MIROKE-112130 format. One record per residue (C-alpha): residue number from 1; x, y, z. Coordinates in pm, 1 decimal, always signed. Example, Ala and Ser with C-alpha at 12.3 -4.5 7.8 and 13.67 -1.06 7.14 Angstrom:
2
<r num="1" east="+1230.0" north="-450.0" up="+780.0"/>
<r num="2" east="+1367.0" north="-106.0" up="+714.0"/>
//
This chain:
365
<r num="1" east="+1308.3" north="+234.8" up="+1968.3"/>
<r num="2" east="+1351.8" north="+75.6" up="+1627.5"/>
<r num="3" east="+1412.0" north="+304.1" up="+1328.8"/>
<r num="4" east="+1233.7" north="+301.7" up="+995.3"/>
<r num="5" east="+1294.9" north="+457.2" up="+652.7"/>
<r num="6" east="+1021.0" north="+480.2" up="+389.0"/>
<r num="7" east="+1111.6" north="+527.1" up="+21.0"/>
<r num="8" east="+846.2" north="+614.1" up="-238.2"/>
<r num="9" east="+647.5" north="+705.3" up="+70.5"/>
<r num="10" east="+337.0" north="+840.0" up="-103.2"/>
<r num="11" east="+72.7" north="+962.7" up="+135.9"/>
<r num="12" east="+221.6" north="+754.6" up="+417.4"/>
<r num="13" east="+27.0" north="+429.8" up="+454.1"/>
<r num="14" east="+341.7" north="+223.1" up="+508.2"/>
<r num="15" east="+486.9" north="+491.9" up="+737.4"/>
<r num="16" east="+177.3" north="+523.0" up="+952.5"/>
<r num="17" east="+162.8" north="+145.7" up="+985.8"/>
<r num="18" east="+525.2" north="+145.7" up="+1104.1"/>
<r num="19" east="+462.1" north="+427.2" up="+1351.9"/>
<r num="20" east="+156.9" north="+243.3" up="+1485.0"/>
<r num="21" east="+381.7" north="-61.6" up="+1528.4"/>
<r num="22" east="+609.5" north="+142.5" up="+1755.0"/>
<r num="23" east="+881.0" north="+243.5" up="+1508.2"/>
<r num="24" east="+1043.0" north="+584.7" up="+1481.3"/>
<r num="25" east="+1025.2" north="+728.8" up="+1131.0"/>
<r num="26" east="+1364.9" north="+868.9" up="+1040.7"/>
<r num="27" east="+1338.1" north="+941.0" up="+667.9"/>
<r num="28" east="+1076.1" north="+951.7" up="+393.9"/>
<r num="29" east="+1127.2" north="+1026.8" up="+25.4"/>
<r num="30" east="+850.3" north="+1123.8" up="-214.9"/>
<r num="31" east="+817.7" north="+1298.3" up="-550.3"/>
<r num="32" east="+444.0" north="+1376.0" up="-588.3"/>
<r num="33" east="+364.1" north="+1726.3" up="-465.3"/>
<r num="34" east="+18.3" north="+1643.6" up="-327.7"/>
<r num="35" east="+145.2" north="+1331.0" up="-152.2"/>
<r num="36" east="+433.2" north="+1533.8" up="-6.4"/>
<r num="37" east="+185.7" north="+1782.4" up="+137.6"/>
<r num="38" east="-26.7" north="+1501.5" up="+281.8"/>
<r num="39" east="+275.1" north="+1328.9" up="+435.3"/>
<r num="40" east="+413.8" north="+1647.5" up="+585.5"/>
<r num="41" east="+82.5" north="+1760.2" up="+736.0"/>
<r num="42" east="+4.1" north="+1423.8" up="+892.6"/>
<r num="43" east="+338.2" north="+1265.1" up="+981.9"/>
<r num="44" east="+600.6" north="+1539.9" up="+1001.9"/>
<r num="45" east="+474.5" north="+1679.0" up="+1329.9"/>
<r num="46" east="+614.8" north="+1665.1" up="+1681.3"/>
<r num="47" east="+966.6" north="+1633.1" up="+1814.3"/>
<r num="48" east="+1035.7" north="+1302.1" up="+1639.3"/>
<r num="49" east="+919.2" north="+1412.4" up="+1293.7"/>
<r num="50" east="+1102.5" north="+1231.2" up="+1012.8"/>
<r num="51" east="+1320.6" north="+1402.5" up="+757.4"/>
<r num="52" east="+1113.6" north="+1438.2" up="+439.0"/>
<r num="53" east="+1315.4" north="+1462.5" up="+117.6"/>
<r num="54" east="+1121.5" north="+1588.5" up="-182.9"/>
<r num="55" east="+1201.5" north="+1510.0" up="-545.6"/>
<r num="56" east="+1321.0" north="+1240.5" up="-784.0"/>
<r num="57" east="+1479.7" north="+965.8" up="-575.5"/>
<r num="58" east="+1690.7" north="+850.1" up="-870.6"/>
<r num="59" east="+1874.3" north="+1183.6" up="-855.0"/>
<r num="60" east="+1941.3" north="+1164.9" up="-480.7"/>
<r num="61" east="+2254.9" north="+1044.6" up="-306.6"/>
<r num="62" east="+2180.4" north="+755.1" up="-68.2"/>
<r num="63" east="+2489.2" north="+838.5" up="+138.8"/>
<r num="64" east="+2387.6" north="+1202.9" up="+181.0"/>
<r num="65" east="+2033.6" north="+1099.7" up="+274.6"/>
<r num="66" east="+2166.9" north="+860.0" up="+536.7"/>
<r num="67" east="+2401.2" north="+1121.2" up="+682.6"/>
<r num="68" east="+2109.2" north="+1363.2" up="+727.3"/>
<r num="69" east="+1858.3" north="+1112.3" up="+861.5"/>
<r num="70" east="+2099.8" north="+937.4" up="+1098.7"/>
<r num="71" east="+2323.8" north="+1224.0" up="+1205.5"/>
<r num="72" east="+2319.5" north="+1071.9" up="+1556.7"/>
<r num="73" east="+2493.9" north="+758.2" up="+1428.9"/>
<r num="74" east="+2199.3" north="+528.1" up="+1504.3"/>
<r num="75" east="+2113.8" north="+238.0" up="+1275.1"/>
<r num="76" east="+1831.4" north="+168.7" up="+1034.1"/>
<r num="77" east="+1631.3" north="-135.3" up="+1137.3"/>
<r num="78" east="+1363.6" north="-142.0" up="+868.2"/>
<r num="79" east="+1353.1" north="-0.6" up="+516.8"/>
<r num="80" east="+1015.4" north="+17.9" up="+345.7"/>
<r num="81" east="+909.2" north="+113.5" up="-0.4"/>
<r num="82" east="+665.4" north="+55.6" up="-279.6"/>
<r num="83" east="+831.0" north="+171.7" up="-602.4"/>
<r num="84" east="+581.9" north="+309.5" up="-858.4"/>
<r num="85" east="+431.2" north="+8.4" up="-1027.6"/>
<r num="86" east="+264.6" north="+136.0" up="-1345.0"/>
<r num="87" east="+504.5" north="-63.8" up="-1560.4"/>
<r num="88" east="+395.0" north="-383.9" up="-1383.4"/>
<r num="89" east="+20.6" north="-312.4" up="-1391.2"/>
<r num="90" east="-204.8" north="-608.0" up="-1471.3"/>
<r num="91" east="-400.5" north="-372.3" up="-1696.7"/>
<r num="92" east="-104.7" north="-362.0" up="-1937.4"/>
<r num="93" east="-153.2" north="-583.5" up="-2241.9"/>
<r num="94" east="+90.4" north="-781.7" up="-2453.6"/>
<r num="95" east="+442.0" north="-656.7" up="-2370.8"/>
<r num="96" east="+342.7" north="-309.2" up="-2258.3"/>
<r num="97" east="+543.1" north="-201.5" up="-1956.5"/>
<r num="98" east="+847.0" north="-419.2" up="-2020.3"/>
<r num="99" east="+1067.6" north="-121.3" up="-2101.6"/>
<r num="100" east="+892.0" north="+123.0" up="-1868.6"/>
<r num="101" east="+1164.4" north="+325.2" up="-1697.0"/>
<r num="102" east="+961.9" north="+326.6" up="-1376.4"/>
<r num="103" east="+1036.9" north="-45.2" up="-1344.4"/>
<r num="104" east="+1402.3" north="+47.5" up="-1287.2"/>
<r num="105" east="+1305.3" north="+226.2" up="-966.1"/>
<r num="106" east="+1310.6" north="-109.1" up="-785.5"/>
<r num="107" east="+1685.6" north="-96.5" up="-842.9"/>
<r num="108" east="+1710.8" north="+260.3" up="-715.0"/>
<r num="109" east="+1535.2" north="+123.3" up="-409.2"/>
<r num="110" east="+1818.3" north="-124.9" up="-369.7"/>
<r num="111" east="+2082.0" north="+148.0" up="-391.6"/>
<r num="112" east="+1931.2" north="+276.5" up="-66.8"/>
<r num="113" east="+1916.6" north="-72.4" up="+83.9"/>
<r num="114" east="+2290.6" north="-106.7" up="+29.4"/>
<r num="115" east="+2363.2" north="+231.9" up="+186.2"/>
<r num="116" east="+2129.5" north="+210.2" up="+486.2"/>
<r num="117" east="+2202.5" north="-158.7" up="+556.3"/>
<r num="118" east="+1875.7" north="-226.0" up="+741.3"/>
<r num="119" east="+1826.6" north="-551.4" up="+928.2"/>
<r num="120" east="+1512.4" north="-604.7" up="+718.9"/>
<r num="121" east="+1368.8" north="-448.1" up="+407.7"/>
<r num="122" east="+1008.6" north="-486.4" up="+300.9"/>
<r num="123" east="+899.8" north="-401.4" up="-52.4"/>
<r num="124" east="+543.9" north="-386.4" up="-187.9"/>
<r num="125" east="+429.2" north="-398.0" up="-548.2"/>
<r num="126" east="+150.5" north="-522.3" up="-774.3"/>
<r num="127" east="+116.7" north="-891.2" up="-869.4"/>
<r num="128" east="+194.8" north="-799.8" up="-1230.5"/>
<r num="129" east="+561.8" north="-775.0" up="-1137.7"/>
<r num="130" east="+564.2" north="-1156.6" up="-1120.4"/>
<r num="131" east="+459.9" north="-1197.5" up="-1482.0"/>
<r num="132" east="+716.5" north="-1378.3" up="-1696.0"/>
<r num="133" east="+773.3" north="-1074.6" up="-1917.1"/>
<r num="134" east="+924.0" north="-892.4" up="-1618.3"/>
<r num="135" east="+1145.9" north="-1184.3" up="-1513.4"/>
<r num="136" east="+1471.2" north="-1013.9" up="-1612.5"/>
<r num="137" east="+1396.2" north="-710.5" up="-1398.8"/>
<r num="138" east="+1300.2" north="-922.5" up="-1099.3"/>
<r num="139" east="+1604.1" north="-1147.8" up="-1143.1"/>
<r num="140" east="+1827.2" north="-840.9" up="-1135.7"/>
<r num="141" east="+1665.4" north="-731.8" up="-811.5"/>
<r num="142" east="+1745.1" north="-1067.7" up="-651.1"/>
<r num="143" east="+2099.8" north="-1060.1" up="-781.7"/>
<r num="144" east="+2155.1" north="-713.4" up="-635.7"/>
<r num="145" east="+2017.2" north="-837.5" up="-305.9"/>
<r num="146" east="+2261.6" north="-1126.0" up="-293.2"/>
<r num="147" east="+2556.3" north="-905.8" up="-388.4"/>
<r num="148" east="+2460.4" north="-655.8" up="-117.5"/>
<r num="149" east="+2460.2" north="-929.1" up="+146.2"/>
<r num="150" east="+2087.6" north="-1000.7" up="+179.5"/>
<r num="151" east="+1888.2" north="-1318.5" up="+191.1"/>
<r num="152" east="+1589.6" north="-1218.4" up="-21.2"/>
<r num="153" east="+1279.1" north="-1429.3" up="+34.3"/>
<r num="154" east="+1056.7" north="-1546.8" up="-248.5"/>
<r num="155" east="+786.2" north="-1296.3" up="-341.9"/>
<r num="156" east="+451.4" north="-1369.0" up="-181.0"/>
<r num="157" east="+107.4" north="-1241.2" up="-277.1"/>
<r num="158" east="-97.5" north="-1119.7" up="+17.4"/>
<r num="159" east="-470.7" north="-1049.7" up="+4.6"/>
<r num="160" east="-547.4" north="-776.4" up="+257.6"/>
<r num="161" east="-884.7" north="-925.4" up="+348.1"/>
<r num="162" east="-704.9" north="-1232.3" up="+489.7"/>
<r num="163" east="-566.8" north="-1003.8" up="+762.4"/>
<r num="164" east="-886.6" north="-827.5" up="+863.2"/>
<r num="165" east="-879.6" north="-540.4" up="+614.5"/>
<r num="166" east="-1229.1" north="-471.1" up="+477.8"/>
<r num="167" east="-1107.5" north="-474.4" up="+117.2"/>
<r num="168" east="-1007.5" north="-730.8" up="-144.3"/>
<r num="169" east="-653.5" north="-625.1" up="-230.5"/>
<r num="170" east="-378.1" north="-851.9" up="-360.8"/>
<r num="171" east="-24.4" north="-718.3" up="-355.5"/>
<r num="172" east="+324.4" north="-867.9" up="-371.1"/>
<r num="173" east="+550.5" north="-832.3" up="-68.0"/>
<r num="174" east="+919.9" north="-918.2" up="-70.2"/>
<r num="175" east="+1136.7" north="-920.0" up="+240.8"/>
<r num="176" east="+1512.6" north="-921.8" up="+259.9"/>
<r num="177" east="+1715.1" north="-1015.2" up="+568.7"/>
<r num="178" east="+2069.5" north="-888.7" up="+607.4"/>
<r num="179" east="+2300.7" north="-1189.0" up="+597.0"/>
<r num="180" east="+2380.8" north="-1294.7" up="+951.5"/>
<r num="181" east="+2049.2" north="-1174.7" up="+1095.6"/>
<r num="182" east="+1904.3" north="-1462.9" up="+1297.1"/>
<r num="183" east="+1559.3" north="-1553.3" up="+1167.8"/>
<r num="184" east="+1533.0" north="-1928.8" up="+1209.7"/>
<r num="185" east="+1195.1" north="-1897.5" up="+1383.2"/>
<r num="186" east="+1047.9" north="-1651.0" up="+1132.5"/>
<r num="187" east="+738.1" north="-1771.5" up="+951.7"/>
<r num="188" east="+676.0" north="-1569.3" up="+636.4"/>
<r num="189" east="+421.3" north="-1467.3" up="+538.4"/>
<r num="190" east="+239.5" north="-1435.0" up="+870.7"/>
<r num="191" east="-40.7" north="-1685.6" up="+924.7"/>
<r num="192" east="-368.4" north="-1546.3" up="+794.6"/>
<r num="193" east="-615.1" north="-1431.5" up="+1057.6"/>
<r num="194" east="-937.8" north="-1414.8" up="+853.3"/>
<r num="195" east="-1093.2" north="-1627.6" up="+583.4"/>
<r num="196" east="-1395.1" north="-1733.1" up="+379.3"/>
<r num="197" east="-1658.7" north="-1971.1" up="+510.1"/>
<r num="198" east="-1477.2" north="-2258.4" up="+337.6"/>
<r num="199" east="-1142.6" north="-2159.7" up="+488.9"/>
<r num="200" east="-1298.9" north="-2131.7" up="+835.8"/>
<r num="201" east="-1427.3" north="-2487.7" up="+811.3"/>
<r num="202" east="-1070.3" north="-2603.6" up="+751.8"/>
<r num="203" east="-925.8" north="-2368.1" up="+1016.5"/>
<r num="204" east="-1185.8" north="-2292.5" up="+1286.5"/>
<r num="205" east="-962.2" north="-2031.1" up="+1452.7"/>
<r num="206" east="-995.6" north="-1796.6" up="+1154.9"/>
<r num="207" east="-1225.1" north="-1496.9" up="+1182.2"/>
<r num="208" east="-1470.4" north="-1409.4" up="+904.1"/>
<r num="209" east="-1355.4" north="-1162.2" up="+642.3"/>
<r num="210" east="-1438.3" north="-808.6" up="+757.0"/>
<r num="211" east="-1724.4" north="-646.7" up="+568.4"/>
<r num="212" east="-1696.5" north="-281.6" up="+468.2"/>
<r num="213" east="-2019.9" north="-150.6" up="+621.2"/>
<r num="214" east="-1833.9" north="+70.1" up="+871.1"/>
<r num="215" east="-1673.7" north="+259.2" up="+582.1"/>
<r num="216" east="-2006.7" north="+426.3" up="+509.1"/>
<r num="217" east="-2069.5" north="+573.7" up="+853.9"/>
<r num="218" east="-2113.0" north="+950.2" up="+862.3"/>
<r num="219" east="-1789.7" north="+1144.2" up="+823.1"/>
<r num="220" east="-1674.2" north="+1397.2" up="+1085.8"/>
<r num="221" east="-1822.7" north="+1743.6" up="+1046.6"/>
<r num="222" east="-1612.2" north="+1964.1" up="+822.9"/>
<r num="223" east="-1403.1" north="+1677.1" up="+685.4"/>
<r num="224" east="-1238.3" north="+1817.0" up="+368.0"/>
<r num="225" east="-1217.5" north="+1465.3" up="+223.7"/>
<r num="226" east="-1591.3" north="+1400.0" up="+260.1"/>
<r num="227" east="-1646.0" north="+1477.5" up="-109.0"/>
<r num="228" east="-1744.0" north="+1274.1" up="-414.1"/>
<r num="229" east="-1757.5" north="+1325.1" up="-790.2"/>
<r num="230" east="-2036.8" north="+1532.6" up="-938.1"/>
<r num="231" east="-2239.4" north="+1333.4" up="-1187.0"/>
<r num="232" east="-2468.0" north="+1416.5" up="-1476.5"/>
<r num="233" east="-2844.8" north="+1388.1" up="-1429.5"/>
<r num="234" east="-2841.0" north="+1091.6" up="-1669.2"/>
<r num="235" east="-2587.1" north="+906.3" up="-1457.3"/>
<r num="236" east="-2765.7" north="+987.9" up="-1132.3"/>
<r num="237" east="-3084.8" north="+844.2" up="-1279.9"/>
<r num="238" east="-2894.8" north="+525.0" up="-1369.1"/>
<r num="239" east="-2772.0" north="+502.0" up="-1009.9"/>
<r num="240" east="-3131.9" north="+540.5" up="-889.1"/>
<r num="241" east="-3226.6" north="+236.2" up="-1094.2"/>
<r num="242" east="-2932.3" north="+30.1" up="-969.1"/>
<r num="243" east="-3033.2" north="-191.6" up="-673.5"/>
<r num="244" east="-2872.1" north="-114.7" up="-338.6"/>
<r num="245" east="-2596.3" north="-322.1" up="-182.7"/>
<r num="246" east="-2415.8" north="-470.1" up="-480.8"/>
<r num="247" east="-2630.3" north="-383.4" up="-783.0"/>
<r num="248" east="-2446.0" north="-374.8" up="-1115.1"/>
<r num="249" east="-2454.3" north="-161.7" up="-1429.1"/>
<r num="250" east="-2678.4" north="-407.3" up="-1611.7"/>
<r num="251" east="-2939.2" north="-377.0" up="-1336.4"/>
<r num="252" east="-2983.1" north="-7.7" up="-1419.0"/>
<r num="253" east="-3071.7" north="-80.0" up="-1781.2"/>
<r num="254" east="-2793.1" north="+156.2" up="-1892.5"/>
<r num="255" east="-2592.6" north="+27.2" up="-2189.6"/>
<r num="256" east="-2315.5" north="+232.1" up="-2346.2"/>
<r num="257" east="-2200.7" north="+189.1" up="-2704.3"/>
<r num="258" east="-1876.7" north="+27.9" up="-2589.1"/>
<r num="259" east="-2079.0" north="-224.8" up="-2389.3"/>
<r num="260" east="-2271.6" north="-326.5" up="-2702.2"/>
<r num="261" east="-1945.4" north="-432.2" up="-2865.1"/>
<r num="262" east="-1769.9" north="-561.4" up="-2554.4"/>
<r num="263" east="-1958.2" north="-681.3" up="-2247.3"/>
<r num="264" east="-1661.0" north="-695.1" up="-2010.7"/>
<r num="265" east="-1583.5" north="-469.6" up="-1715.8"/>
<r num="266" east="-1915.1" north="-561.2" up="-1555.4"/>
<r num="267" east="-1823.2" north="-397.2" up="-1227.0"/>
<r num="268" east="-1803.7" north="-43.0" up="-1364.9"/>
<r num="269" east="-2081.8" north="+180.1" up="-1232.3"/>
<r num="270" east="-2170.5" north="-97.4" up="-986.4"/>
<r num="271" east="-2262.9" north="-41.4" up="-623.0"/>
<r num="272" east="-2039.4" north="-167.0" up="-343.0"/>
<r num="273" east="-2187.5" north="-445.2" up="-131.3"/>
<r num="274" east="-2125.7" north="-339.6" up="+232.0"/>
<r num="275" east="-2186.3" north="-695.2" up="+351.0"/>
<r num="276" east="-1862.2" north="-807.1" up="+188.5"/>
<r num="277" east="-1501.2" north="-685.9" up="+181.8"/>
<r num="278" east="-1487.9" north="-388.8" up="-53.6"/>
<r num="279" east="-1326.5" north="-380.4" up="-397.7"/>
<r num="280" east="-960.6" north="-295.5" up="-443.8"/>
<r num="281" east="-905.4" north="+75.7" up="-401.8"/>
<r num="282" east="-724.2" north="+187.9" up="-717.2"/>
<r num="283" east="-592.6" north="+531.9" up="-807.2"/>
<r num="284" east="-934.1" north="+597.1" up="-968.1"/>
<r num="285" east="-1137.9" north="+464.3" up="-675.7"/>
<r num="286" east="-1354.3" north="+776.4" up="-654.1"/>
<r num="287" east="-1463.2" north="+738.8" up="-1019.5"/>
<r num="288" east="-1758.5" north="+498.8" up="-1079.2"/>
<r num="289" east="-1660.4" north="+462.2" up="-1445.3"/>
<r num="290" east="-1343.2" north="+281.8" up="-1335.2"/>
<r num="291" east="-1490.3" north="+7.8" up="-1120.6"/>
<r num="292" east="-1745.4" north="-87.3" up="-855.5"/>
<r num="293" east="-1713.5" north="+243.5" up="-674.6"/>
<r num="294" east="-2074.8" north="+360.7" up="-632.0"/>
<r num="295" east="-2208.8" north="+413.2" up="-278.4"/>
<r num="296" east="-2416.1" north="+114.1" up="-158.9"/>
<r num="297" east="-2736.7" north="+321.5" up="-138.0"/>
<r num="298" east="-2676.8" north="+685.7" up="-230.6"/>
<r num="299" east="-2667.3" north="+793.7" up="-592.6"/>
<r num="300" east="-2303.9" north="+891.4" up="-635.2"/>
<r num="301" east="-1951.5" north="+755.5" up="-622.4"/>
<r num="302" east="-1775.8" north="+696.9" up="-292.5"/>
<r num="303" east="-1608.2" north="+985.9" up="-117.1"/>
<r num="304" east="-1235.8" north="+1024.0" up="-65.9"/>
<r num="305" east="-1293.3" north="+962.8" up="+305.6"/>
<r num="306" east="-1475.4" north="+636.7" up="+240.2"/>
<r num="307" east="-1194.3" north="+525.0" up="+12.3"/>
<r num="308" east="-941.0" north="+616.3" up="+282.1"/>
<r num="309" east="-1135.4" north="+413.7" up="+536.9"/>
<r num="310" east="-1116.6" north="+114.8" up="+301.4"/>
<r num="311" east="-738.5" north="+156.8" up="+334.4"/>
<r num="312" east="-775.5" north="+185.2" up="+716.4"/>
<r num="313" east="-655.7" north="+544.4" up="+739.3"/>
<r num="314" east="-800.7" north="+720.9" up="+1046.0"/>
<r num="315" east="-1056.2" north="+996.0" up="+992.2"/>
<r num="316" east="-816.5" north="+1267.5" up="+1111.8"/>
<r num="317" east="-573.8" north="+1182.9" up="+831.2"/>
<r num="318" east="-636.4" north="+1452.4" up="+569.9"/>
<r num="319" east="-532.9" north="+1415.0" up="+204.9"/>
<r num="320" east="-418.1" north="+1723.7" up="+16.0"/>
<r num="321" east="-483.4" north="+1833.4" up="-341.0"/>
<r num="322" east="-856.9" north="+1786.9" up="-391.9"/>
<r num="323" east="-1071.5" north="+1488.2" up="-481.4"/>
<r num="324" east="-878.0" north="+1340.0" up="-773.2"/>
<r num="325" east="-541.6" north="+1379.9" up="-601.3"/>
<r num="326" east="-679.5" north="+1227.1" up="-281.4"/>
<r num="327" east="-814.6" north="+926.8" up="-470.6"/>
<r num="328" east="-478.8" north="+869.6" up="-636.3"/>
<r num="329" east="-294.6" north="+886.7" up="-302.9"/>
<r num="330" east="-538.2" north="+649.9" up="-136.1"/>
<r num="331" east="-521.8" north="+399.7" up="-421.5"/>
<r num="332" east="-141.4" north="+394.2" up="-416.7"/>
<r num="333" east="-115.0" north="+340.6" up="-40.8"/>
<r num="334" east="-46.6" north="+25.9" up="+156.2"/>
<r num="335" east="-342.1" north="-34.1" up="+393.1"/>
<r num="336" east="-229.4" north="+108.9" up="+726.0"/>
<r num="337" east="-343.8" north="-180.2" up="+942.0"/>
<r num="338" east="-196.3" north="-439.5" up="+705.7"/>
<r num="339" east="+139.2" north="-257.9" up="+716.4"/>
<r num="340" east="+125.7" north="-255.6" up="+1095.5"/>
<r num="341" east="+46.1" north="-627.6" up="+1108.5"/>
<r num="342" east="+331.1" north="-725.6" up="+876.6"/>
<r num="343" east="+582.0" north="-501.8" up="+1054.4"/>
<r num="344" east="+486.1" north="-626.3" up="+1400.0"/>
<r num="345" east="+535.4" north="-981.0" up="+1273.9"/>
<r num="346" east="+890.3" north="-891.3" up="+1165.0"/>
<r num="347" east="+976.0" north="-687.6" up="+1474.6"/>
<r num="348" east="+1128.9" north="-970.9" up="+1685.6"/>
<r num="349" east="+1383.8" north="-1032.6" up="+1409.2"/>
<r num="350" east="+1485.2" north="-665.9" up="+1411.6"/>
<r num="351" east="+1502.5" north="-648.6" up="+1790.7"/>
<r num="352" east="+1731.1" north="-951.6" up="+1800.0"/>
<r num="353" east="+1949.6" north="-805.5" up="+1523.7"/>
<r num="354" east="+1982.5" north="-473.1" up="+1704.4"/>
<r num="355" east="+2069.4" north="-644.5" up="+2034.1"/>
<r num="356" east="+2331.3" north="-860.1" up="+1862.3"/>
<r num="357" east="+2491.5" north="-558.8" up="+1694.2"/>
<r num="358" east="+2503.0" north="-362.0" up="+2018.1"/>
<r num="359" east="+2660.7" north="-658.3" up="+2200.3"/>
<r num="360" east="+2919.9" north="-681.9" up="+1925.8"/>
<r num="361" east="+3003.0" north="-312.7" up="+1964.2"/>
<r num="362" east="+3040.3" north="-351.5" up="+2340.9"/>
<r num="363" east="+3280.0" north="-640.0" up="+2295.4"/>
<r num="364" east="+3482.7" north="-440.2" up="+2043.8"/>
<r num="365" east="+3504.7" north="-146.8" up="+2285.7"/>
//
């Protein structure tokens, strides 16, 4: 069985995708207390539970972490991680975020790459990291990769809906292959599987984008994440006036003072259209004031469970810490089924690398 390590593991979207792809989770590192509780309760169960290290990863020793996680002497095949991306957010204006210390965590990530020496590493982040103002930080990442012995591929932007996820979600993915790992047949990124009507005319084998109607099916009885924000009577009345299945704030006749001066952010307080892929789940996805996060028909924001379904978490995956904490964990996660798809696509490379290393060891013996 191939081994996986997940840094900045959050609630475990990347990890669950790897487990569903057949990998054994060996180590996860996370700092957020609610995310730690979620990860432990859902993924640290059974005989093959991963080691979960809690705390600031920048203060941890990569060599000590490796010794604990791989006490049996086995190798790391895949290293995952989505370093906190607030410094790269597209919502930052002018040069905000350039000196954000959280941006340096991509380099902490690489300290672990060097120590664990995986055949492949896969990093996820927001598209804002590709902005020119962050070029120096990204260049340093590529330099560290080369010095550590990795062929680091160009960053690619993946939209989750192009792979069957019922959500519009663009994120950057960067893979690194340990020098010497055979990957001549690897196509990266994987060919898309779904597309718009226009794309399907060009490529008839594509499936239609997945709508998000299934997200709004009834939740299991007693689901602790089947909760939504409580709204004022005034806001509920505005939702009543907003047409179902995609209605926007303007349709309700509700105009705030800030909207009189600036008519942007037209999606806020809007209803989700279940006939289309859903909006990007952000860390505030359960708050209708932050985007198009109102239920298609009911007069309230979406529940934490519905947000989790947008990210393809199963219904038995419970998020700790209450509504706001759950929304933050869901918004930060990599969609589970997208993670699984990407990892499965990379698996043949890792299998070949493991077989080659084992053959080399046999010859040396």
